[in-house]
One Martini backbone bead per residue (centre of mass of N, CA, C, O) as a GRO file, in nm:
protein
   99
    1UNK     BB    1  -3.311  -0.094  -0.417
    2UNK     BB    2  -3.163   0.023  -0.127
    3UNK     BB    3  -3.237   0.051   0.186
    4UNK     BB    4  -3.140   0.313   0.440
    5UNK     BB    5  -3.231   0.225   0.738
    6UNK     BB    6  -2.978   0.032   0.759
    7UNK     BB    7  -2.689  -0.070   0.826
    8UNK     BB    8  -2.480  -0.298   0.679
    9UNK     BB    9  -2.200  -0.220   0.833
   10UNK     BB   10  -1.918  -0.259   1.049
   11UNK     BB   11  -1.573  -0.146   1.063
   12UNK     BB   12  -1.244  -0.102   1.155
   13UNK     BB   13  -1.182  -0.092   0.839
   14UNK     BB   14  -1.155  -0.074   0.507
   15UNK     BB   15  -1.013  -0.350   0.478
   16UNK     BB   16  -1.234  -0.516   0.622
   17UNK     BB   17  -1.453  -0.444   0.408
   18UNK     BB   18  -1.292  -0.558   0.144
   19UNK     BB   19  -1.224  -0.817   0.274
   20UNK     BB   20  -1.265  -1.167   0.328
   21UNK     BB   21  -1.020  -1.158   0.533
   22UNK     BB   22  -0.805  -1.082   0.783
   23UNK     BB   23  -0.549  -1.145   0.619
   24UNK     BB   24  -0.611  -0.966   0.376
   25UNK     BB   25  -0.633  -0.703   0.536
   26UNK     BB   26  -0.342  -0.702   0.640
   27UNK     BB   27  -0.205  -0.692   0.363
   28UNK     BB   28  -0.339  -0.431   0.264
   29UNK     BB   29  -0.237  -0.250   0.489
   30UNK     BB   30   0.068  -0.290   0.442
   31UNK     BB   31   0.075  -0.209   0.145
   32UNK     BB   32  -0.033   0.074   0.187
   33UNK     BB   33   0.186   0.184   0.376
   34UNK     BB   34   0.421   0.139   0.180
   35UNK     BB   35   0.316   0.300  -0.063
   36UNK     BB   36   0.299   0.573   0.081
   37UNK     BB   37   0.600   0.593   0.157
   38UNK     BB   38   0.718   0.572  -0.128
   39UNK     BB   39   0.568   0.806  -0.253
   40UNK     BB   40   0.688   1.023  -0.068
   41UNK     BB   41   0.981   0.977  -0.145
   42UNK     BB   42   0.956   1.026  -0.450
   43UNK     BB   43   0.837   1.314  -0.432
   44UNK     BB   44   1.095   1.429  -0.278
   45UNK     BB   45   1.293   1.413  -0.531
   46UNK     BB   46   1.196   1.565  -0.788
   47UNK     BB   47   1.137   1.368  -1.028
   48UNK     BB   48   1.093   1.195  -1.274
   49UNK     BB   49   0.954   0.901  -1.337
   50UNK     BB   50   1.191   0.785  -1.493
   51UNK     BB   51   1.413   0.848  -1.282
   52UNK     BB   52   1.278   0.708  -1.042
   53UNK     BB   53   1.260   0.429  -1.168
   54UNK     BB   54   1.562   0.387  -1.203
   55UNK     BB   55   1.630   0.413  -0.900
   56UNK     BB   56   1.430   0.153  -0.836
   57UNK     BB   57   1.426  -0.066  -1.079
   58UNK     BB   58   1.188   0.032  -1.270
   59UNK     BB   59   0.932   0.106  -1.447
   60UNK     BB   60   0.731   0.362  -1.522
   61UNK     BB   61   0.457   0.208  -1.515
   62UNK     BB   62   0.508   0.086  -1.236
   63UNK     BB   63   0.528   0.351  -1.084
   64UNK     BB   64   0.252   0.460  -1.165
   65UNK     BB   65   0.091   0.250  -1.013
   66UNK     BB   66   0.188   0.337  -0.735
   67UNK     BB   67   0.108   0.647  -0.750
   68UNK     BB   68  -0.209   0.549  -0.804
   69UNK     BB   69  -0.272   0.304  -0.589
   70UNK     BB   70  -0.207   0.001  -0.716
   71UNK     BB   71  -0.167  -0.240  -0.485
   72UNK     BB   72  -0.268  -0.504  -0.634
   73UNK     BB   73   0.021  -0.503  -0.812
   74UNK     BB   74   0.157  -0.562  -0.520
   75UNK     BB   75   0.364  -0.703  -0.324
   76UNK     BB   76   0.509  -0.708  -0.028
   77UNK     BB   77   0.793  -0.763  -0.132
   78UNK     BB   78   0.806  -0.537  -0.344
   79UNK     BB   79   0.760  -0.301  -0.140
   80UNK     BB   80   1.005  -0.350   0.033
   81UNK     BB   81   1.210  -0.306  -0.192
   82UNK     BB   82   1.124  -0.014  -0.260
   83UNK     BB   83   1.177   0.101   0.017
   84UNK     BB   84   1.476   0.043   0.030
   85UNK     BB   85   1.543   0.199  -0.244
   86UNK     BB   86   1.424   0.473  -0.100
   87UNK     BB   87   1.558   0.477   0.204
   88UNK     BB   88   1.393   0.284   0.379
   89UNK     BB   89   1.301   0.160   0.689
   90UNK     BB   90   1.191  -0.165   0.766
   91UNK     BB   91   0.948  -0.242   1.013
   92UNK     BB   92   0.822  -0.474   1.257
   93UNK     BB   93   0.512  -0.502   1.439
   94UNK     BB   94   0.406  -0.711   1.709
   95UNK     BB   95   0.071  -0.757   1.827
   96UNK     BB   96  -0.188  -0.802   2.014
   97UNK     BB   97  -0.499  -0.857   1.961
   98UNK     BB   98  -0.788  -0.711   2.091
   99UNK     BB   99  -1.000  -0.956   2.024
   0.00000   0.00000   0.00000
């Protein structure tokens, strides 16, 4: 049993806590943001999963993975494609890291 006297660590984000490297955390963060945006677009269509999947050009089980938040099953490229097919414009902003 772990004593809860001291915090184990603090992180800038949940992705930083889960990832082994800053690069992996950045990928997870981007994939998460894209997945959330695609999910919102799909839910706004008010279609069955089967119809929404057809509209996106994926299988219903693949769409189900996305809607359930299983972002580990999607590459950044795949999510960008889904976002585009969802009618979303994907833009990238690059800023200097504060650290």
